[in-house]
C-alpha atoms as a printed R data frame, in Angstrom:
    type eleno elety resid chain resno       x       y       z
1   ATOM     1    CA   MET     A     1  -7.386  20.224  40.022
2   ATOM     2    CA   ASP     A     2  -9.860  22.284  37.695
3   ATOM     3    CA   TRP     A     3 -13.364  21.887  38.967
4   ATOM     4    CA   LYS     A     4 -14.697  20.638  35.617
5   ATOM     5    CA   LEU     A     5 -12.350  17.754  35.227
6   ATOM     6    CA   PHE     A     6 -13.204  16.819  38.689
7   ATOM     7    CA   ILE     A     7 -17.256  17.046  38.031
8   ATOM     8    CA   ALA     A     8 -16.289  15.355  34.613
9   ATOM     9    CA   ARG     A     9 -14.325  12.396  36.276
10  ATOM    10    CA   ARG     A    10 -16.972  12.155  38.762
11  ATOM    11    CA   ILE     A    11 -19.563  11.155  36.235
12  ATOM    12    CA   TYR     A    12 -17.352   8.774  34.390
13  ATOM    13    CA   LEU     A    13 -16.683   7.269  37.268
14  ATOM    14    CA   SER     A    14 -20.335   6.823  38.491
15  ATOM    15    CA   GLY     A    15 -21.326   5.720  35.206
16  ATOM    16    CA   GLY     A    16 -24.790   6.608  36.215
17  ATOM    17    CA   LYS     A    17 -25.313   3.489  38.510
18  ATOM    18    CA   LYS     A    18 -27.691   5.276  40.478
19  ATOM    19    CA   LYS     A    19 -30.495   5.059  37.980
20  ATOM    20    CA   GLY     A    20 -29.292   2.371  35.897
21  ATOM    21    CA   VAL     A    21 -29.764   4.137  32.520
22  ATOM    22    CA   SER     A    22 -26.736   5.470  31.650
23  ATOM    23    CA   GLU     A    23 -24.191   2.829  32.428
24  ATOM    24    CA   PRO     A    24 -25.854   0.606  29.085
25  ATOM    25    CA   ALA     A    25 -25.243   3.734  27.429
26  ATOM    26    CA   VAL     A    26 -21.642   4.698  27.934
27  ATOM    27    CA   ARG     A    27 -20.816   0.775  27.609
28  ATOM    28    CA   ILE     A    28 -22.518   1.007  24.324
29  ATOM    29    CA   ALA     A    29 -20.758   3.870  23.437
30  ATOM    30    CA   MET     A    30 -17.183   2.852  24.241
31  ATOM    31    CA   VAL     A    31 -18.204  -0.858  22.682
32  ATOM    32    CA   GLY     A    32 -18.984   1.371  19.445
33  ATOM    33    CA   ILE     A    33 -15.557   3.133  19.439
34  ATOM    34    CA   ALA     A    34 -13.788  -0.094  20.324
35  ATOM    35    CA   ILE     A    35 -15.026  -2.133  17.536
36  ATOM    36    CA   GLY     A    36 -14.664   0.738  15.354
37  ATOM    37    CA   LEU     A    37 -10.990   1.350  15.680
38  ATOM    38    CA   ALA     A    38 -10.702  -2.465  15.729
39  ATOM    39    CA   VAL     A    39 -12.033  -2.831  12.207
40  ATOM    40    CA   MET     A    40  -9.789   0.035  10.994
41  ATOM    41    CA   ILE     A    41  -6.660  -1.181  12.281
42  ATOM    42    CA   VAL     A    42  -7.530  -5.073  11.161
43  ATOM    43    CA   SER     A    43  -8.887  -3.093   7.826
44  ATOM    44    CA   LEU     A    44  -5.860  -1.026   7.092
45  ATOM    45    CA   ALA     A    45  -3.132  -3.771   8.354
46  ATOM    46    CA   VAL     A    46  -5.017  -6.319   5.928
47  ATOM    47    CA   VAL     A    47  -5.128  -4.043   2.830
48  ATOM    48    CA   ILE     A    48  -1.389  -3.063   3.275
49  ATOM    49    CA   GLY     A    49  -0.148  -6.109   3.573
50  ATOM    50    CA   PHE     A    50  -1.534  -7.540   0.704
51  ATOM    51    CA   LYS     A    51  -0.641  -4.967  -1.382
52  ATOM    52    CA   HIS     A    52   3.033  -5.560  -0.653
53  ATOM    53    CA   GLN     A    53   2.735  -9.083  -0.822
54  ATOM    54    CA   VAL     A    54   1.197  -9.030  -4.041
55  ATOM    55    CA   ARG     A    55   3.640  -5.738  -5.371
56  ATOM    56    CA   ASP     A    56   6.378  -8.045  -4.126
57  ATOM    57    CA   LYS     A    57   5.892 -11.134  -5.833
58  ATOM    58    CA   VAL     A    58   5.164  -9.255  -9.136
59  ATOM    59    CA   ILE     A    59   8.738  -7.519  -8.462
60  ATOM    60    CA   GLY     A    60  10.364 -10.638  -7.304
61  ATOM    61    CA   ILE     A    61   9.402 -12.467 -10.250
62  ATOM    62    CA   GLY     A    62   9.783 -10.022 -12.559
63  ATOM    63    CA   ALA     A    63  11.497  -6.405 -12.153
64  ATOM    64    CA   ASP     A    64  10.363  -2.704 -11.272
65  ATOM    65    CA   ILE     A    65  11.478  -1.568 -14.424
66  ATOM    66    CA   VAL     A    66  11.790  -3.419 -17.732
67  ATOM    67    CA   VAL     A    67  13.983  -2.198 -20.604
68  ATOM    68    CA   SER     A    68  12.833  -3.748 -23.849
69  ATOM    69    CA   SER     A    69  12.081  -2.825 -27.740
70  ATOM    70    CA   ILE     A    70   9.560  -0.206 -28.473
71  ATOM    71    CA   ASP     A    71   7.513  -2.820 -30.061
72  ATOM    72    CA   GLY     A    72   7.024  -5.238 -27.063
73  ATOM    73    CA   THR     A    73   3.096  -5.081 -27.083
74  ATOM    74    CA   ASP     A    74   3.691  -8.852 -25.693
75  ATOM    75    CA   LEU     A    75   5.982  -8.957 -22.912
76  ATOM    76    CA   TYR     A    76   7.165 -12.561 -23.980
77  ATOM    77    CA   ARG     A    77   7.327 -12.279 -27.831
78  ATOM    78    CA   MET     A    78   9.140  -9.113 -28.881
79  ATOM    79    CA   SER     A    79  12.143  -8.030 -31.042
80  ATOM    80    CA   PRO     A    80  15.424  -8.224 -29.325
81  ATOM    81    CA   ILE     A    81  17.569  -5.527 -28.023
82  ATOM    82    CA   VAL     A    82  21.449  -5.189 -27.805
83  ATOM    83    CA   ALA     A    83  22.310  -5.005 -24.209
84  ATOM    84    CA   GLU     A    84  25.828  -5.111 -23.766
85  ATOM    85    CA   ASP     A    85  28.205  -3.869 -20.903
86  ATOM    86    CA   SER     A    86  28.080  -0.472 -21.958
87  ATOM    87    CA   LEU     A    87  24.530  -0.142 -21.385
88  ATOM    88    CA   LEU     A    88  24.394  -2.021 -18.428
89  ATOM    89    CA   ASP     A    89  26.624   0.138 -17.080
90  ATOM    90    CA   VAL     A    90  24.763   3.281 -17.686
91  ATOM    91    CA   PHE     A    91  21.722   1.547 -15.549
92  ATOM    92    CA   ARG     A    92  24.274   0.995 -12.460
93  ATOM    93    CA   SER     A    93  25.361   4.329 -12.741
94  ATOM    94    CA   LEU     A    94  22.371   5.703 -12.137
95  ATOM    95    CA   PRO     A    95  21.562   6.677  -8.191
96  ATOM    96    CA   GLU     A    96  18.185   4.788  -7.996
97  ATOM    97    CA   VAL     A    97  19.526   1.658  -9.688
98  ATOM    98    CA   SER     A    98  20.138  -0.908  -7.039
99  ATOM    99    CA   HIS     A    99  20.474  -4.078  -9.913
100 ATOM   100    CA   VAL     A   100  20.426  -4.996 -13.423
101 ATOM   101    CA   GLN     A   101  19.990  -8.201 -15.052
102 ATOM   102    CA   ARG     A   102  19.597  -9.550 -18.265
103 ATOM   103    CA   TYR     A   103  16.892 -11.641 -19.573
104 ATOM   104    CA   SER     A   104  15.278 -13.473 -22.822
105 ATOM   105    CA   THR     A   105  12.021 -15.519 -22.921
106 ATOM   106    CA   LYS     A   106  10.510 -17.974 -25.713
107 ATOM   107    CA   PRO     A   107   6.957 -19.677 -25.531
108 ATOM   108    CA   GLY     A   108   6.675 -23.301 -26.172
109 ATOM   109    CA   MET     A   109   5.156 -26.607 -24.783
110 ATOM   110    CA   ILE     A   110   6.294 -28.990 -22.956
111 ATOM   111    CA   MET     A   111   5.596 -32.728 -23.541
112 ATOM   112    CA   THR     A   112   5.710 -35.955 -21.524
113 ATOM   113    CA   SER     A   113   4.480 -39.412 -22.271
114 ATOM   114    CA   ASP     A   114   1.023 -39.136 -21.024
115 ATOM   115    CA   ASN     A   115   0.450 -35.223 -21.091
116 ATOM   116    CA   PHE     A   116   1.345 -31.583 -22.231
117 ATOM   117    CA   GLN     A   117   1.265 -28.135 -21.576
118 ATOM   118    CA   GLY     A   118   2.173 -24.766 -22.577
119 ATOM   119    CA   MET     A   119   5.168 -22.929 -21.196
120 ATOM   120    CA   VAL     A   120   7.045 -19.640 -21.485
121 ATOM   121    CA   VAL     A   121  10.636 -20.985 -20.836
122 ATOM   122    CA   LYS     A   122  12.608 -17.613 -19.570
123 ATOM   123    CA   GLY     A   123  16.621 -17.244 -19.847
124 ATOM   124    CA   VAL     A   124  18.873 -15.320 -17.412
125 ATOM   125    CA   GLY     A   125  22.545 -14.661 -17.168
126 ATOM   126    CA   GLN     A   126  25.004 -15.341 -14.606
127 ATOM   127    CA   GLU     A   127  24.051 -11.938 -13.245
128 ATOM   128    CA   TYR     A   128  20.582 -12.976 -12.067
129 ATOM   129    CA   ASP     A   129  19.420 -12.281  -8.623
130 ATOM   130    CA   TRP     A   130  18.149 -15.212  -7.148
131 ATOM   131    CA   THR     A   131  16.960 -13.930  -3.827
132 ATOM   132    CA   TYR     A   132  13.363 -14.104  -4.472
133 ATOM   133    CA   LEU     A   133  13.390 -17.524  -5.864
134 ATOM   134    CA   LYS     A   134  15.972 -19.324  -3.640
135 ATOM   135    CA   ALA     A   135  13.393 -17.957  -0.853
136 ATOM   136    CA   HIS     A   136  10.328 -20.221  -2.618
137 ATOM   137    CA   LEU     A   137  12.660 -22.844  -3.588
138 ATOM   138    CA   GLN     A   138  10.889 -26.188  -2.465
139 ATOM   139    CA   GLU     A   139  12.973 -28.886  -3.888
140 ATOM   140    CA   GLY     A   140  16.294 -29.178  -5.778
141 ATOM   141    CA   VAL     A   141  19.000 -26.557  -6.137
142 ATOM   142    CA   ILE     A   142  19.503 -23.462  -7.819
143 ATOM   143    CA   PRO     A   143  21.689 -24.384 -10.983
144 ATOM   144    CA   ALA     A   144  24.704 -22.428 -12.111
145 ATOM   145    CA   PHE     A   145  24.272 -20.738 -15.439
146 ATOM   146    CA   ALA     A   146  26.939 -19.315 -17.834
147 ATOM   147    CA   ASP     A   147  26.186 -17.069 -20.857
148 ATOM   148    CA   SER     A   148  28.613 -19.029 -23.320
149 ATOM   149    CA   ALA     A   149  27.392 -22.589 -22.796
150 ATOM   150    CA   ALA     A   150  23.904 -24.168 -22.112
151 ATOM   151    CA   SER     A   151  23.777 -26.053 -18.997
152 ATOM   152    CA   ASN     A   152  20.367 -27.989 -20.142
153 ATOM   153    CA   LYS     A   153  18.790 -27.636 -16.639
154 ATOM   154    CA   VAL     A   154  15.619 -25.831 -15.743
155 ATOM   155    CA   LEU     A   155  13.597 -24.668 -12.727
156 ATOM   156    CA   VAL     A   156  10.143 -25.795 -12.892
157 ATOM   157    CA   SER     A   157   7.163 -24.321 -10.567
158 ATOM   158    CA   ARG     A   158   5.153 -26.876  -8.171
159 ATOM   159    CA   SER     A   159   2.193 -26.398 -10.300
160 ATOM   160    CA   VAL     A   160   3.474 -27.140 -13.496
161 ATOM   161    CA   ALA     A   161   5.485 -29.994 -11.600
162 ATOM   162    CA   ASP     A   162   2.318 -31.510 -10.347
163 ATOM   163    CA   LYS     A   163   0.143 -31.480 -13.820
164 ATOM   164    CA   LEU     A   164   3.115 -33.102 -15.555
165 ATOM   165    CA   SER     A   165   4.099 -35.123 -12.638
166 ATOM   166    CA   LEU     A   166   7.261 -33.950 -12.492
167 ATOM   167    CA   LYS     A   167  10.261 -34.664  -9.758
168 ATOM   168    CA   VAL     A   168  13.772 -33.270  -9.268
169 ATOM   169    CA   GLY     A   169  16.240 -35.020 -11.363
170 ATOM   170    CA   ASP     A   170  13.056 -35.743 -14.182
171 ATOM   171    CA   ARG     A   171  14.093 -34.936 -17.803
172 ATOM   172    CA   LEU     A   172  11.572 -33.544 -19.932
173 ATOM   173    CA   PHE     A   173  11.124 -32.140 -23.843
174 ATOM   174    CA   THR     A   174  10.305 -28.926 -24.812
175 ATOM   175    CA   TYR     A   175   8.947 -27.817 -28.314
176 ATOM   176    CA   TYR     A   176   8.671 -24.742 -29.763
177 ATOM   177    CA   VAL     A   177   7.006 -23.842 -33.231
178 ATOM   178    CA   GLU     A   178   8.543 -21.440 -35.824
179 ATOM   179    CA   ASP     A   179   9.009 -22.519 -39.413
180 ATOM   180    CA   ASN     A   180   9.595 -25.611 -38.132
181 ATOM   181    CA   ILE     A   181   9.375 -27.701 -34.810
182 ATOM   182    CA   ARG     A   182  12.753 -27.459 -32.399
183 ATOM   183    CA   ALA     A   183  12.864 -29.385 -29.482
184 ATOM   184    CA   ARG     A   184  15.277 -29.339 -26.363
185 ATOM   185    CA   ARG     A   185  15.708 -31.457 -23.437
186 ATOM   186    CA   LEU     A   186  16.094 -30.435 -20.176
187 ATOM   187    CA   GLU     A   187  16.471 -31.438 -16.988
188 ATOM   188    CA   VAL     A   188  14.531 -30.403 -13.755
189 ATOM   189    CA   SER     A   189  16.878 -29.036 -11.138
190 ATOM   190    CA   GLY     A   190  14.416 -27.544  -8.879
191 ATOM   191    CA   ILE     A   191  11.029 -27.007  -8.000
192 ATOM   192    CA   TYR     A   192   9.770 -23.511  -6.695
193 ATOM   193    CA   GLN     A   193   6.367 -22.268  -5.621
194 ATOM   194    CA   THR     A   194   5.533 -18.481  -5.300
195 ATOM   195    CA   ASN     A   195   1.654 -18.656  -5.313
196 ATOM   196    CA   PHE     A   196   1.253 -16.248  -8.283
197 ATOM   197    CA   SER     A   197  -0.499 -18.079 -10.692
198 ATOM   198    CA   ALA     A   198   0.105 -15.723 -13.799
199 ATOM   199    CA   PHE     A   199   4.024 -17.004 -13.024
200 ATOM   200    CA   ASP     A   200   3.734 -20.570 -11.643
201 ATOM   201    CA   ASP     A   201   1.268 -21.598 -14.502
202 ATOM   202    CA   TYR     A   202   3.499 -21.260 -17.077
203 ATOM   203    CA   PHE     A   203   7.200 -20.218 -16.498
204 ATOM   204    CA   LEU     A   204  10.557 -22.609 -17.051
205 ATOM   205    CA   ILE     A   205  13.754 -20.943 -16.001
206 ATOM   206    CA   THR     A   206  17.074 -21.910 -17.967
207 ATOM   207    CA   ASP     A   207  19.901 -20.296 -18.520
208 ATOM   208    CA   LEU     A   208  20.071 -16.992 -20.956
209 ATOM   209    CA   TYR     A   209  22.365 -18.774 -23.933
210 ATOM   210    CA   THR     A   210  19.874 -21.703 -24.143
211 ATOM   211    CA   VAL     A   211  16.839 -19.292 -25.014
212 ATOM   212    CA   ASN     A   212  18.757 -16.833 -27.121
213 ATOM   213    CA   ARG     A   213  19.832 -19.660 -29.383
214 ATOM   214    CA   LEU     A   214  16.269 -20.618 -29.846
215 ATOM   215    CA   ASN     A   215  15.310 -17.500 -30.563
216 ATOM   216    CA   ASN     A   216  18.438 -17.461 -33.272
217 ATOM   217    CA   TRP     A   217  18.914 -14.200 -32.153
218 ATOM   218    CA   ARG     A   218  22.857 -12.665 -32.934
219 ATOM   219    CA   PRO     A   219  25.623 -12.105 -30.446
220 ATOM   220    CA   GLY     A   220  24.638  -9.143 -27.623
221 ATOM   221    CA   GLN     A   221  20.960  -9.416 -28.169
222 ATOM   222    CA   VAL     A   222  18.379 -10.306 -25.051
223 ATOM   223    CA   GLY     A   223  14.938  -9.998 -24.782
224 ATOM   224    CA   GLY     A   224  15.294  -7.141 -22.419
225 ATOM   225    CA   VAL     A   225  16.950  -5.681 -19.488
226 ATOM   226    CA   GLU     A   226  15.370  -5.746 -15.855
227 ATOM   227    CA   ILE     A   227  15.988  -3.151 -13.303
228 ATOM   228    CA   ALA     A   228  15.752  -3.193  -9.621
229 ATOM   229    CA   VAL     A   229  15.363  -0.001  -7.943
230 ATOM   230    CA   SER     A   230  16.105   0.934  -4.365
231 ATOM   231    CA   ASP     A   231  13.580   2.958  -3.182
232 ATOM   232    CA   TYR     A   232   9.866   1.745  -4.945
233 ATOM   233    CA   SER     A   233   8.501   5.111  -3.606
234 ATOM   234    CA   ARG     A   234  10.783   6.521  -6.416
235 ATOM   235    CA   LEU     A   235   9.856   3.865  -8.996
236 ATOM   236    CA   GLU     A   236   8.387   6.926 -11.460
237 ATOM   237    CA   ALA     A   237  11.578   9.222 -10.940
238 ATOM   238    CA   ALA     A   238  14.071   6.261 -11.298
239 ATOM   239    CA   ASN     A   239  12.281   5.396 -14.579
240 ATOM   240    CA   GLY     A   240  12.493   8.973 -15.730
241 ATOM   241    CA   GLU     A   241  16.228   8.719 -15.466
242 ATOM   242    CA   ILE     A   242  16.250   5.344 -17.476
243 ATOM   243    CA   ARG     A   243  14.210   6.986 -20.196
244 ATOM   244    CA   THR     A   244  16.186  10.262 -20.250
245 ATOM   245    CA   SER     A   245  19.839   7.920 -20.347
246 ATOM   246    CA   LEU     A   246  18.030   6.106 -23.103
247 ATOM   247    CA   GLY     A   247  16.955   9.153 -25.445
248 ATOM   248    CA   GLU     A   248  16.297   8.515 -28.938
249 ATOM   249    CA   HIS     A   249  18.929   5.884 -29.530
250 ATOM   250    CA   THR     A   250  18.865   3.011 -31.053
251 ATOM   251    CA   ASP     A   251  21.070  -0.048 -31.006
252 ATOM   252    CA   ARG     A   252  23.300  -1.269 -33.568
253 ATOM   253    CA   TYR     A   253  20.535  -3.071 -35.495
254 ATOM   254    CA   GLY     A   254  18.343  -0.109 -35.472
255 ATOM   255    CA   GLU     A   255  15.934  -1.232 -32.550
256 ATOM   256    CA   TYR     A   256  14.375   1.405 -30.408
257 ATOM   257    CA   TYR     A   257  14.490   0.941 -26.625
258 ATOM   258    CA   CYS     A   258  11.679   1.435 -24.742
259 ATOM   259    CA   SER     A   259  11.473   1.808 -20.544
260 ATOM   260    CA   ARG     A   260   8.708   0.315 -18.282
261 ATOM   261    CA   THR     A   261   7.539   0.129 -14.976
262 ATOM   262    CA   ALA     A   262   5.878  -3.032 -13.430
263 ATOM   263    CA   GLU     A   263   3.026  -0.857 -12.920
264 ATOM   264    CA   GLU     A   264   2.652  -0.380 -16.710
265 ATOM   265    CA   LEU     A   265   3.529  -4.081 -17.831
266 ATOM   266    CA   TYR     A   266   0.708  -5.528 -15.293
267 ATOM   267    CA   PRO     A   267  -1.612  -3.081 -15.215
268 ATOM   268    CA   GLN     A   268  -4.729  -5.176 -14.370
269 ATOM   269    CA   ILE     A   269  -3.073  -6.283 -11.084
270 ATOM   270    CA   PHE     A   270  -2.153  -2.983 -10.218
271 ATOM   271    CA   ALA     A   271  -5.565  -1.322 -10.807
272 ATOM   272    CA   TRP     A   272  -6.962  -4.422  -8.596
273 ATOM   273    CA   LEU     A   273  -4.642  -3.554  -5.904
274 ATOM   274    CA   ASP     A   274  -5.328   0.511  -6.095
275 ATOM   275    CA   LEU     A   275  -9.333  -0.244  -5.814
276 ATOM   276    CA   LEU     A   276  -8.580  -1.744  -2.353
277 ATOM   277    CA   ASP     A   277  -8.083   1.755  -1.371
278 ATOM   278    CA   THR     A   278 -11.398   2.644  -2.041
279 ATOM   279    CA   ASN     A   279 -13.037  -0.226  -0.106
280 ATOM   280    CA   VAL     A   280 -10.431   0.666   2.867
281 ATOM   281    CA   TRP     A   281 -11.841   4.479   2.914
282 ATOM   282    CA   VAL     A   282 -15.558   3.245   2.859
283 ATOM   283    CA   ILE     A   283 -14.662   1.053   5.660
284 ATOM   284    CA   LEU     A   284 -12.616   3.725   7.712
285 ATOM   285    CA   ILE     A   285 -15.729   6.366   6.966
286 ATOM   286    CA   LEU     A   286 -18.645   3.696   8.110
287 ATOM   287    CA   MET     A   287 -16.550   2.794  11.413
288 ATOM   288    CA   THR     A   288 -15.757   6.231  12.093
289 ATOM   289    CA   GLY     A   289 -19.788   7.263  11.430
290 ATOM   290    CA   VAL     A   290 -20.715   4.435  13.945
291 ATOM   291    CA   ALA     A   291 -18.317   5.208  16.545
292 ATOM   292    CA   GLY     A   292 -19.183   8.797  16.665
293 ATOM   293    CA   PHE     A   293 -22.913   8.069  16.483
294 ATOM   294    CA   THR     A   294 -22.860   5.674  19.191
295 ATOM   295    CA   MET     A   295 -20.768   8.238  21.475
296 ATOM   296    CA   ILE     A   296 -23.534  10.808  20.237
297 ATOM   297    CA   SER     A   297 -26.575   8.715  21.848
298 ATOM   298    CA   GLY     A   298 -24.250   7.986  24.834
299 ATOM   299    CA   LEU     A   299 -23.690  11.829  25.863
300 ATOM   300    CA   LEU     A   300 -27.235  12.736  24.755
301 ATOM   301    CA   ILE     A   301 -28.691  10.219  27.619
302 ATOM   302    CA   ILE     A   302 -25.931  11.355  29.988
303 ATOM   303    CA   ILE     A   303 -27.127  14.810  29.681
304 ATOM   304    CA   LEU     A   304 -30.818  14.101  30.021
305 ATOM   305    CA   GLU     A   305 -30.085  12.072  33.054
306 ATOM   306    CA   ARG     A   306 -28.022  14.637  34.342
307 ATOM   307    CA   THR     A   307 -30.470  17.468  33.621
308 ATOM   308    CA   ASN     A   308 -31.068  18.543  37.638
309 ATOM   309    CA   MET     A   309 -27.499  18.640  37.961
310 ATOM   310    CA   ILE     A   310 -27.055  20.660  35.062
311 ATOM   311    CA   GLY     A   311 -29.503  23.325  36.449
312 ATOM   312    CA   LEU     A   312 -27.930  23.167  40.040
313 ATOM   313    CA   LEU     A   313 -24.527  24.117  38.266
314 ATOM   314    CA   LYS     A   314 -26.122  26.798  36.663
315 ATOM   315    CA   ALA     A   315 -27.737  27.914  39.624
316 ATOM   316    CA   LEU     A   316 -24.432  28.268  41.182
317 ATOM   317    CA   GLY     A   317 -23.066  30.477  38.176
318 ATOM   318    CA   ALA     A   318 -21.979  27.839  35.904
319 ATOM   319    CA   ASP     A   319 -22.004  29.463  32.127
320 ATOM   320    CA   ASN     A   320 -23.094  27.328  29.524
321 ATOM   321    CA   ALA     A   321 -19.558  26.656  28.198
322 ATOM   322    CA   SER     A   322 -18.462  25.349  31.199
323 ATOM   323    CA   VAL     A   323 -21.059  23.021  31.521
324 ATOM   324    CA   ARG     A   324 -20.281  21.888  27.959
325 ATOM   325    CA   GLN     A   325 -16.504  21.694  28.766
326 ATOM   326    CA   ILE     A   326 -17.696  18.991  31.775
327 ATOM   327    CA   PHE     A   327 -19.621  16.917  29.189
328 ATOM   328    CA   LEU     A   328 -17.088  17.148  26.656
329 ATOM   329    CA   THR     A   329 -14.283  16.130  29.229
330 ATOM   330    CA   PHE     A   330 -16.756  13.292  29.966
331 ATOM   331    CA   SER     A   331 -16.599  12.198  26.661
332 ATOM   332    CA   VAL     A   332 -13.232  12.314  26.233
333 ATOM   333    CA   PHE     A   333 -12.578   9.762  28.989
334 ATOM   334    CA   LEU     A   334 -15.151   7.188  27.399
335 ATOM   335    CA   ILE     A   335 -13.676   7.780  23.663
336 ATOM   336    CA   GLY     A   336  -9.918   7.123  25.336
337 ATOM   337    CA   LYS     A   337 -11.181   3.960  27.005
338 ATOM   338    CA   GLY     A   338 -12.868   2.486  24.139
339 ATOM   339    CA   MET     A   339  -9.877   3.625  21.882
340 ATOM   340    CA   LEU     A   340  -7.718   1.670  24.344
341 ATOM   341    CA   TRP     A   341  -9.689  -1.390  23.969
342 ATOM   342    CA   GLY     A   342  -9.953  -1.109  19.925
343 ATOM   343    CA   ASN     A   343  -6.216  -1.002  19.855
344 ATOM   344    CA   VAL     A   344  -5.951  -3.955  21.909
345 ATOM   345    CA   ILE     A   345  -8.547  -5.909  20.129
346 ATOM   346    CA   GLY     A   346  -7.159  -4.874  16.746
347 ATOM   347    CA   LEU     A   347  -3.432  -4.947  17.136
348 ATOM   348    CA   GLY     A   348  -3.932  -8.615  18.960
349 ATOM   349    CA   PHE     A   349  -5.805 -10.142  15.945
350 ATOM   350    CA   CYS     A   350  -3.056  -9.019  13.427
351 ATOM   351    CA   LEU     A   351  -0.360 -10.234  15.825
352 ATOM   352    CA   VAL     A   352  -2.187 -13.666  16.194
353 ATOM   353    CA   GLN     A   353  -2.635 -13.576  12.029
354 ATOM   354    CA   TYR     A   354   0.996 -12.613  11.769
355 ATOM   355    CA   PHE     A   355   2.481 -15.336  14.031
356 ATOM   356    CA   PHE     A   356   0.236 -18.014  13.368
357 ATOM   357    CA   GLU     A   357  -2.047 -17.353  10.120
358 ATOM   358    CA   PRO     A   358  -5.180 -18.825  11.055
359 ATOM   359    CA   PHE     A   359  -7.124 -17.452   8.628
360 ATOM   360    CA   LYS     A   360  -6.092 -19.018   5.411
361 ATOM   361    CA   LEU     A   361  -6.718 -17.698   1.487
362 ATOM   362    CA   ASP     A   362  -6.980 -19.473  -1.831
363 ATOM   363    CA   PRO     A   363  -3.564 -18.676  -3.389
364 ATOM   364    CA   SER     A   364  -4.905 -19.374  -6.924
365 ATOM   365    CA   THR     A   365  -7.459 -16.576  -6.668
366 ATOM   366    CA   TYR     A   366  -5.541 -14.186  -4.216
367 ATOM   367    CA   TYR     A   367  -1.704 -14.849  -4.766
368 ATOM   368    CA   VAL     A   368  -1.403 -15.582  -0.898
369 ATOM   369    CA   ASN     A   369  -1.989 -18.492   1.063
370 ATOM   370    CA   ALA     A   370  -2.908 -16.675   3.951
371 ATOM   371    CA   VAL     A   371  -4.216 -13.151   5.015
372 ATOM   372    CA   PRO     A   372  -1.209 -11.192   5.182
373 ATOM   373    CA   VAL     A   373  -1.134  -8.303   7.725
374 ATOM   374    CA   GLU     A   374   1.750  -5.660   8.077
375 ATOM   375    CA   LEU     A   375   1.878  -3.046  10.840
376 ATOM   376    CA   HIS     A   376   3.233   0.626  10.856
377 ATOM   377    CA   LEU     A   377   3.602   2.431  13.861
378 ATOM   378    CA   GLY     A   378   3.343   5.721  11.788
379 ATOM   379    CA   TRP     A   379  -0.045   4.927  10.642
380 ATOM   380    CA   ILE     A   380  -1.539   3.377  13.508
381 ATOM   381    CA   VAL     A   381  -0.959   6.991  15.820
382 ATOM   382    CA   LEU     A   382  -2.456   8.525  12.686
383 ATOM   383    CA   LEU     A   383  -5.490   6.752  13.020
384 ATOM   384    CA   ASN     A   384  -5.669   6.620  16.617
385 ATOM   385    CA   LEU     A   385  -5.628  10.427  16.331
386 ATOM   386    CA   CYS     A   386  -7.957  11.157  13.457
387 ATOM   387    CA   THR     A   387 -10.375   8.762  15.363
388 ATOM   388    CA   TRP     A   388 -10.128  10.495  18.462
389 ATOM   389    CA   LEU     A   389 -10.341  13.939  16.600
390 ATOM   390    CA   VAL     A   390 -13.147  13.151  14.677
391 ATOM   391    CA   SER     A   391 -15.189  11.700  17.360
392 ATOM   392    CA   VAL     A   392 -14.926  14.768  19.760
393 ATOM   393    CA   LEU     A   393 -15.703  17.138  16.848
394 ATOM   394    CA   MET     A   394 -18.791  14.995  16.208
395 ATOM   395    CA   LEU     A   395 -19.781  15.794  19.983
396 ATOM   396    CA   VAL     A   396 -19.697  19.140  19.761
397 ATOM   397    CA   GLY     A   397 -22.762  20.041  18.523
398 ATOM   398    CA   PRO     A   398 -24.711  17.518  20.702
399 ATOM   399    CA   SER     A   399 -23.167  19.175  23.327
400 ATOM   400    CA   TYR     A   400 -24.981  22.189  22.874
401 ATOM   401    CA   LEU     A   401 -28.108  20.721  24.157
402 ATOM   402    CA   VAL     A   402 -26.959  22.026  28.138
403 ATOM   403    CA   SER     A   403 -27.911  25.697  26.939
404 ATOM   404    CA   ARG     A   404 -31.746  24.642  26.455
405 ATOM   405    CA   VAL     A   405 -31.994  23.890  30.335
406 ATOM   406    CA   HIS     A   406 -33.303  26.135  32.747
407 ATOM   407    CA   PRO     A   407 -32.142  25.999  36.213
408 ATOM   408    CA   ALA     A   408 -35.834  26.505  37.711
409 ATOM   409    CA   LYS     A   409 -37.166  23.690  35.923
410 ATOM   410    CA   SER     A   410 -34.500  21.339  35.930
411 ATOM   411    CA   ILE     A   411 -33.550  21.227  39.263
412 ATOM   412    CA   ARG     A   412 -36.935  20.098  40.153
413 ATOM   413    CA   PHE     A   413 -36.476  17.748  37.106
414 ATOM   414    CA   GLU     A   414 -36.891  13.923  38.342
């Protein structure tokens, strides 16, 4: 065994018990490393989990990309576009696209015997992907919609159902104000809850045929086309391919097509999520600094306490570099033990939250009902490596203190 490693291990195992000064400093240094790393793991897991859950809600309710008319400044009141099979087949042929579906919307009002509320009825075609809403369906069933007949069935959110005291099987009247008032009676087929208030508070889901008739649109016209991509990281590339395929073409009624991503349609939500990245970087920098400075203080105390040992080693022929290596190796042992406990605490907290969800959130504010966590082995390993590297590099400077220790004076040091 290398003599420098042997001495570093002896210092680490003794922990300064002889004089009782360095042992508390060593413990504080390890606790600082452990707490810092645990906080960083939890922060990353929560932010990544929160961003992905909110993003998945936005995309699950809508789509990764929406193709609509170019004048669609209002997502729910826009000019229609023609979306026939030839156009849908063009989208389906793109390698980045995994699913294509049509939709139409119509703002209106729900009225019961004792209450009323504004709403947006969304019509979907028979190719609609129900995976997301099925996962959030609380009562009732998903109706079977057709493109050529009105079903008179509707899905409502738990929020709307509670406000209007609706149950599965109830009939409700919806009203649409244009040149005159039009009414439609619909039956509640199911009740869903996504905890995404921007959608739950307003949206009713019915068939495409009914909404197109309410809009007085011509055959083939719809409000837009929702497109899902197979890899979200390729969202911009997929949107570029769609825009290229659309070019400057218009439909047969002269309407221009426009393709926009979910991030362009909901900029406030995604800007808010991006802001969380800044908070994470602040936490990572602060926690790394705290861990590093506690290690520096611990190392300085150990060096000062071991001044006579440093002088003896120099008197026996050890140079400054060798002595520095001893104390840096000792510090690596401390950092390693602190990081081990940091991983245990951080990952333990994340696993408890993931399986049991003891920490709840208000879904009307945060869109989720519990603190979300998401763990990835890659970034956990990277976080550990960066923490270890930064902590060791921060100790290089203080380790030069050993060069100021003179053998003749330090051997007599008490």
